[in-house]
KEMI-826683 format. One record per residue (C-alpha): residue number from 1; residue in one letter; x, y, z. Coordinates in steps of 0.25 Angstrom, whole numbers. Each point is the difference from the previous one (the first is absolute). Layout:
BEGIN
pos:NUM	code:a	u:X	v:Y	w:Z
...
This chain:
BEGIN
pos:1	code:x	u:-111	v:-75	w:-48
pos:2	code:x	u:-11	v:2	w:-9
pos:3	code:x	u:-6	v:14	w:1
pos:4	code:x	u:-13	v:5	w:-7
pos:5	code:x	u:0	v:15	w:0
pos:6	code:x	u:-14	v:7	w:-5
pos:7	code:x	u:-2	v:-12	w:-10
pos:8	code:x	u:-13	v:1	w:-8
pos:9	code:x	u:-4	v:-9	w:-11
pos:10	code:x	u:-11	v:5	w:-9
pos:11	code:x	u:-5	v:-7	w:-13
pos:12	code:x	u:-4	v:7	w:-13
pos:13	code:x	u:-14	v:-1	w:3
pos:14	code:x	u:2	v:8	w:13
pos:15	code:x	u:-1	v:-12	w:9
pos:16	code:x	u:9	v:2	w:12
pos:17	code:x	u:6	v:-13	w:5
pos:18	code:x	u:10	v:6	w:10
pos:19	code:x	u:-2	v:14	w:6
pos:20	code:x	u:12	v:7	w:6
pos:21	code:x	u:6	v:-12	w:7
pos:22	code:x	u:12	v:3	w:9
pos:23	code:x	u:6	v:-12	w:9
pos:24	code:x	u:13	v:-7	w:2
pos:25	code:x	u:3	v:-15	w:0
pos:26	code:x	u:12	v:-2	w:9
pos:27	code:x	u:12	v:-8	w:-4
pos:28	code:x	u:0	v:-15	w:5
pos:29	code:x	u:-15	v:0	w:4
pos:30	code:x	u:-13	v:-4	w:-5
pos:31	code:x	u:-10	v:11	w:-4
pos:32	code:x	u:-14	v:-5	w:-3
pos:33	code:x	u:-10	v:8	w:-9
pos:34	code:x	u:-14	v:-4	w:4
pos:35	code:x	u:-14	v:5	w:-3
pos:36	code:x	u:-13	v:-3	w:-8
pos:37	code:x	u:0	v:-2	w:-15
pos:38	code:x	u:2	v:13	w:-8
pos:39	code:x	u:9	v:7	w:11
pos:40	code:x	u:12	v:0	w:-9
pos:41	code:x	u:9	v:-9	w:8
pos:42	code:x	u:4	v:-9	w:-12
pos:43	code:x	u:2	v:12	w:-8
pos:44	code:x	u:9	v:6	w:10
pos:45	code:x	u:8	v:-13	w:1
pos:46	code:x	u:2	v:0	w:-15
pos:47	code:x	u:5	v:14	w:-1
pos:48	code:x	u:12	v:-4	w:8
pos:49	code:x	u:5	v:-9	w:-11
pos:50	code:x	u:-6	v:8	w:-11
pos:51	code:x	u:-10	v:-10	w:-5
pos:52	code:x	u:-8	v:13	w:1
pos:53	code:x	u:6	v:14	w:0
pos:54	code:x	u:-5	v:11	w:10
pos:55	code:x	u:-6	v:12	w:-6
pos:56	code:x	u:5	v:10	w:10
pos:57	code:x	u:9	v:-2	w:12
pos:58	code:x	u:13	v:-7	w:3
pos:59	code:x	u:3	v:-15	w:4
pos:60	code:x	u:14	v:-2	w:4
pos:61	code:x	u:8	v:-13	w:3
pos:62	code:x	u:11	v:2	w:10
pos:63	code:x	u:0	v:15	w:-4
pos:64	code:x	u:0	v:-2	w:-15
pos:65	code:x	u:-12	v:4	w:-9
pos:66	code:x	u:-6	v:-13	w:-6
pos:67	code:x	u:-3	v:8	w:-13
pos:68	code:x	u:15	v:2	w:-1
pos:69	code:x	u:2	v:-15	w:-2
pos:70	code:x	u:-3	v:-7	w:-13
pos:71	code:x	u:-12	v:-9	w:3
pos:72	code:x	u:6	v:-14	w:-3
pos:73	code:x	u:12	v:3	w:8
pos:74	code:x	u:-9	v:5	w:12
pos:75	code:x	u:-8	v:-13	w:-1
pos:76	code:x	u:12	v:-9	w:0
pos:77	code:x	u:4	v:6	w:13
pos:78	code:x	u:-14	v:-2	w:7
pos:79	code:x	u:-6	v:-13	w:3
pos:80	code:x	u:-15	v:-1	w:-4
pos:81	code:x	u:-10	v:-10	w:5
pos:82	code:x	u:-14	v:-1	w:-5
pos:83	code:x	u:-13	v:-7	w:2
pos:84	code:x	u:0	v:-15	w:-5
pos:85	code:x	u:16	v:1	w:-2
pos:86	code:x	u:0	v:3	w:-15
pos:87	code:x	u:10	v:-11	w:-3
pos:88	code:x	u:4	v:-3	w:-14
pos:89	code:x	u:-7	v:-13	w:-3
pos:90	code:x	u:10	v:-5	w:-10
pos:91	code:x	u:12	v:1	w:9
pos:92	code:x	u:4	v:-9	w:12
pos:93	code:x	u:-1	v:5	w:14
pos:94	code:x	u:15	v:1	w:1
pos:95	code:x	u:0	v:9	w:-13
pos:96	code:x	u:-12	v:8	w:4
pos:97	code:x	u:8	v:4	w:13
pos:98	code:x	u:13	v:3	w:-8
pos:99	code:x	u:-8	v:9	w:-10
pos:100	code:x	u:6	v:13	w:5
pos:101	code:x	u:14	v:-5	w:2
pos:102	code:x	u:0	v:-5	w:-14
pos:103	code:x	u:-5	v:14	w:-5
pos:104	code:x	u:12	v:6	w:8
pos:105	code:x	u:10	v:-8	w:-7
pos:106	code:x	u:3	v:-10	w:11
pos:107	code:x	u:6	v:-13	w:-6
pos:108	code:x	u:-10	v:-12	w:0
pos:109	code:x	u:7	v:-8	w:11
pos:110	code:x	u:1	v:12	w:10
pos:111	code:x	u:-15	v:4	w:-3
pos:112	code:x	u:-5	v:-14	w:2
pos:113	code:x	u:8	v:-2	w:13
pos:114	code:x	u:-6	v:13	w:6
pos:115	code:x	u:-14	v:-6	w:-5
pos:116	code:x	u:2	v:-13	w:8
pos:117	code:x	u:5	v:7	w:12
pos:118	code:x	u:-13	v:9	w:0
pos:119	code:x	u:-9	v:-12	w:-3
pos:120	code:x	u:4	v:-6	w:14
pos:121	code:x	u:0	v:14	w:7
pos:122	code:x	u:-15	v:2	w:-4
pos:123	code:x	u:-3	v:-14	w:6
pos:124	code:x	u:-1	v:-8	w:-13
pos:125	code:x	u:6	v:-14	w:-3
pos:126	code:x	u:12	v:1	w:-10
pos:127	code:x	u:-7	v:-12	w:-7
pos:128	code:x	u:-10	v:10	w:-5
pos:129	code:x	u:11	v:8	w:-8
pos:130	code:x	u:-2	v:-8	w:-13
pos:131	code:x	u:-16	v:1	w:0
pos:132	code:x	u:-8	v:10	w:-7
pos:133	code:x	u:-10	v:10	w:7
pos:134	code:x	u:-12	v:-8	w:-4
pos:135	code:x	u:5	v:-12	w:8
pos:136	code:x	u:1	v:8	w:13
pos:137	code:x	u:-11	v:5	w:10
pos:138	code:x	u:-5	v:14	w:1
pos:139	code:x	u:8	v:2	w:13
pos:140	code:x	u:13	v:-6	w:-6
pos:141	code:x	u:-2	v:9	w:-13
pos:142	code:x	u:0	v:12	w:9
pos:143	code:x	u:12	v:-4	w:8
pos:144	code:x	u:7	v:-2	w:-14
pos:145	code:x	u:-5	v:14	w:-3
pos:146	code:x	u:7	v:6	w:13
pos:147	code:x	u:13	v:-8	w:-3
pos:148	code:x	u:0	v:6	w:-15
pos:149	code:x	u:-1	v:14	w:6
pos:150	code:x	u:11	v:-2	w:9
pos:151	code:x	u:9	v:-7	w:-10
pos:152	code:x	u:9	v:12	w:-3
pos:153	code:x	u:0	v:4	w:14
pos:154	code:x	u:-7	v:13	w:-2
pos:155	code:x	u:-1	v:10	w:12
pos:156	code:x	u:-14	v:3	w:-3
pos:157	code:x	u:-12	v:-10	w:-1
pos:158	code:x	u:-14	v:4	w:-5
pos:159	code:x	u:-11	v:-9	w:3
pos:160	code:x	u:-14	v:2	w:-6
pos:161	code:x	u:-10	v:-8	w:7
pos:162	code:x	u:9	v:-12	w:-1
pos:163	code:x	u:-8	v:-10	w:9
pos:164	code:x	u:-14	v:4	w:-3
pos:165	code:x	u:-3	v:-11	w:-10
pos:166	code:x	u:3	v:-12	w:10
pos:167	code:x	u:-8	v:-6	w:11
pos:168	code:x	u:1	v:5	w:14
pos:169	code:x	u:9	v:-11	w:5
pos:170	code:x	u:10	v:2	w:-11
pos:171	code:x	u:-1	v:15	w:1
pos:172	code:x	u:4	v:-1	w:15
pos:173	code:x	u:12	v:-9	w:-3
pos:174	code:x	u:5	v:10	w:-11
pos:175	code:x	u:-2	v:12	w:9
pos:176	code:x	u:9	v:-8	w:11
pos:177	code:x	u:10	v:-3	w:-11
pos:178	code:x	u:1	v:15	w:-4
pos:179	code:x	u:2	v:4	w:14
pos:180	code:x	u:11	v:-11	w:2
pos:181	code:x	u:7	v:5	w:-13
pos:182	code:x	u:-1	v:14	w:4
pos:183	code:x	u:7	v:-3	w:13
pos:184	code:x	u:12	v:-5	w:-8
pos:185	code:x	u:0	v:9	w:-12
pos:186	code:x	u:-5	v:14	w:5
pos:187	code:x	u:-5	v:4	w:-13
pos:188	code:x	u:-8	v:13	w:-3
pos:189	code:x	u:-13	v:-6	w:-3
pos:190	code:x	u:-13	v:7	w:-4
pos:191	code:x	u:-12	v:-9	w:1
pos:192	code:x	u:-14	v:2	w:-5
pos:193	code:x	u:-12	v:-6	w:6
pos:194	code:x	u:-15	v:2	w:2
pos:195	code:x	u:0	v:-8	w:13
pos:196	code:x	u:2	v:7	w:13
pos:197	code:x	u:4	v:-12	w:7
pos:198	code:x	u:11	v:-3	w:-10
pos:199	code:x	u:5	v:15	w:1
pos:200	code:x	u:1	v:0	w:15
pos:201	code:x	u:7	v:-14	w:0
pos:202	code:x	u:11	v:4	w:-10
pos:203	code:x	u:2	v:14	w:0
pos:204	code:x	u:10	v:8	w:9
pos:205	code:x	u:-8	v:12	w:-6
pos:206	code:x	u:-14	v:0	w:-5
pos:207	code:x	u:-5	v:11	w:-10
pos:208	code:x	u:-15	v:0	w:-1
pos:209	code:x	u:-6	v:6	w:-13
pos:210	code:x	u:-14	v:5	w:-2
pos:211	code:x	u:-7	v:0	w:-13
pos:212	code:x	u:5	v:11	w:-10
pos:213	code:x	u:15	v:-3	w:3
pos:214	code:x	u:1	v:7	w:13
pos:215	code:x	u:8	v:-4	w:12
pos:216	code:x	u:-8	v:-1	w:12
pos:217	code:x	u:10	v:-4	w:10
pos:218	code:x	u:14	v:-6	w:1
pos:219	code:x	u:6	v:-6	w:13
pos:220	code:x	u:5	v:-13	w:7
pos:221	code:x	u:-11	v:-10	w:1
pos:222	code:x	u:-2	v:1	w:15
pos:223	code:x	u:-2	v:15	w:-1
pos:224	code:x	u:-10	v:-2	w:-12
pos:225	code:x	u:-8	v:-9	w:8
pos:226	code:x	u:0	v:8	w:13
pos:227	code:x	u:-1	v:14	w:-6
pos:228	code:x	u:-7	v:0	w:-14
pos:229	code:x	u:1	v:14	w:-6
pos:230	code:x	u:-15	v:1	w:-4
pos:231	code:x	u:-13	v:-7	w:-2
pos:232	code:x	u:4	v:-5	w:-13
pos:233	code:x	u:12	v:-7	w:6
pos:234	code:x	u:-8	v:-5	w:12
pos:235	code:x	u:-11	v:-6	w:-9
pos:236	code:x	u:11	v:-6	w:-9
pos:237	code:x	u:7	v:-7	w:12
pos:238	code:x	u:-13	v:-6	w:4
pos:239	code:x	u:-7	v:-2	w:13
pos:240	code:x	u:10	v:-11	w:5
pos:241	code:x	u:12	v:10	w:-1
pos:242	code:x	u:1	v:-2	w:15
pos:243	code:x	u:2	v:-15	w:-1
pos:244	code:x	u:11	v:3	w:-11
pos:245	code:x	u:7	v:9	w:9
pos:246	code:x	u:3	v:-12	w:9
pos:247	code:x	u:9	v:-5	w:-11
pos:248	code:x	u:10	v:10	w:4
pos:249	code:x	u:0	v:-3	w:15
pos:250	code:x	u:9	v:-11	w:4
pos:251	code:x	u:-5	v:-12	w:8
pos:252	code:x	u:13	v:-1	w:8
pos:253	code:x	u:-5	v:8	w:12
pos:254	code:x	u:-13	v:-8	w:2
pos:255	code:x	u:1	v:-8	w:13
pos:256	code:x	u:0	v:-16	w:-1
pos:257	code:x	u:-6	v:-10	w:9
pos:258	code:x	u:4	v:-14	w:2
pos:259	code:x	u:-8	v:-9	w:-9
pos:260	code:x	u:-11	v:-8	w:7
pos:261	code:x	u:-2	v:-15	w:-1
pos:262	code:x	u:-11	v:1	w:-10
pos:263	code:x	u:10	v:5	w:-10
pos:264	code:x	u:5	v:-13	w:-7
pos:265	code:x	u:15	v:0	w:-3
pos:266	code:x	u:9	v:-10	w:-8
pos:267	code:x	u:15	v:2	w:0
pos:268	code:x	u:-2	v:14	w:5
pos:269	code:x	u:-10	v:4	w:-11
pos:270	code:x	u:-14	v:3	w:1
pos:271	code:x	u:-10	v:-10	w:-5
pos:272	code:x	u:-13	v:6	w:5
pos:273	code:x	u:-10	v:3	w:12
pos:274	code:x	u:-6	v:-13	w:6
pos:275	code:x	u:-15	v:3	w:3
pos:276	code:x	u:-10	v:-11	w:3
pos:277	code:x	u:9	v:-11	w:-5
pos:278	code:x	u:2	v:7	w:-13
pos:279	code:x	u:12	v:8	w:-6
pos:280	code:x	u:-4	v:14	w:-3
pos:281	code:x	u:7	v:10	w:-9
pos:282	code:x	u:11	v:10	w:5
pos:283	code:x	u:6	v:13	w:-5
pos:284	code:x	u:15	v:3	w:2
pos:285	code:x	u:9	v:12	w:-2
pos:286	code:x	u:15	v:3	w:2
pos:287	code:x	u:2	v:11	w:10
pos:288	code:x	u:14	v:3	w:-5
pos:289	code:x	u:-4	v:3	w:-14
pos:290	code:x	u:-15	v:1	w:-1
pos:291	code:x	u:-10	v:12	w:3
pos:292	code:x	u:-11	v:2	w:10
pos:293	code:x	u:-9	v:-2	w:-12
pos:294	code:x	u:6	v:-14	w:-2
pos:295	code:x	u:-2	v:-3	w:15
pos:296	code:x	u:-15	v:5	w:0
pos:297	code:x	u:-2	v:-9	w:-13
pos:298	code:x	u:6	v:-12	w:7
pos:299	code:x	u:-10	v:2	w:12
pos:300	code:x	u:-11	v:1	w:-9
pos:301	code:x	u:4	v:-13	w:-7
pos:302	code:x	u:0	v:-7	w:13
pos:303	code:x	u:-12	v:-7	w:5
pos:304	code:x	u:1	v:7	w:14
pos:305	code:x	u:6	v:13	w:-5
pos:306	code:x	u:14	v:-2	w:6
pos:307	code:x	u:11	v:2	w:-9
pos:308	code:x	u:12	v:-10	w:0
pos:309	code:x	u:14	v:7	w:-1
pos:310	code:x	u:11	v:-8	w:-7
pos:311	code:x	u:14	v:2	w:-3
pos:312	code:x	u:7	v:-1	w:-14
pos:313	code:x	u:0	v:-15	w:0
pos:314	code:x	u:-15	v:0	w:3
pos:315	code:x	u:2	v:-5	w:15
pos:316	code:x	u:-9	v:6	w:11
pos:317	code:x	u:5	v:11	w:8
pos:318	code:x	u:-13	v:3	w:7
pos:319	code:x	u:-14	v:5	w:-2
pos:320	code:x	u:-7	v:14	w:0
pos:321	code:x	u:-13	v:1	w:7
pos:322	code:x	u:-11	v:9	w:-6
pos:323	code:x	u:2	v:10	w:12
pos:324	code:x	u:14	v:3	w:-4
pos:325	code:x	u:-3	v:2	w:-15
pos:326	code:x	u:-12	v:9	w:4
pos:327	code:x	u:9	v:8	w:9
pos:328	code:x	u:11	v:1	w:-11
pos:329	code:x	u:-11	v:4	w:-11
pos:330	code:x	u:-5	v:11	w:10
pos:331	code:x	u:14	v:5	w:2
pos:332	code:x	u:1	v:2	w:-15
pos:333	code:x	u:-13	v:7	w:-1
pos:334	code:x	u:4	v:10	w:12
pos:335	code:x	u:13	v:2	w:-7
């Protein structure tokens, strides 16, 4: 567990970056720091591994004051991922990943074996091991950055806006990869972002900061969206927070109807809606794994407003009529 107890960071010119911050980041979970520019979220993150030292207050890691640990020793036990990966340009990918194991005195064979294992774990082709960072795409470099942070198997991972420099499609895939890795590894992760959608997607707990380094609210994403603490949090969450809230409502209970003849299916999988002799687009979702928001999105993508439910293999289970979706959304609103 990471605990902030009355932590303040004040610079020599009197600027207060973080003001009397108290919060806990539970072990084995993802805690996201989110807020506008200048709110102290990155400063708070960097105080954990003593890239910046707190002026007053106390930060503990599993009960031990971080100021009692020599900075270099502390940092070797904490994975750190930054924007644009920060890879060493003169080192191959495998040696970039093995950086911390080398520093810890691992022999070369063991360090490289660990690096190769992690290369595959973060979804990269092992053939990339001998390449250099400039030969990889931005998304691939970020995956290498995550692998490097995990190389010595640290219990804590700090991530400072790691996905903000890549395009939206790559960003989504990196978010999914992080969630998959976390489901296997159960690290204590503190993640900084300015994007509320990213915060509620990734965070088990979300801490919203306001300008001046004040903590405005900390809660699980569903509670944050349904019960914002004040007008600042409500405004920061945006006008579409109700739609975001649907991301936490499973679609499993939405009643399915048999697919009509106008849904064209090939080998059990949907092809499109037939209309006036033409094939029209459809939207699909998996009731076993997806949210009500995904089901609603699928309906909006379909030309007739009907969402197609599919299983894990992409085969049609049924369809969801707009009336059923409206009833489900209304039930959430009443709840």
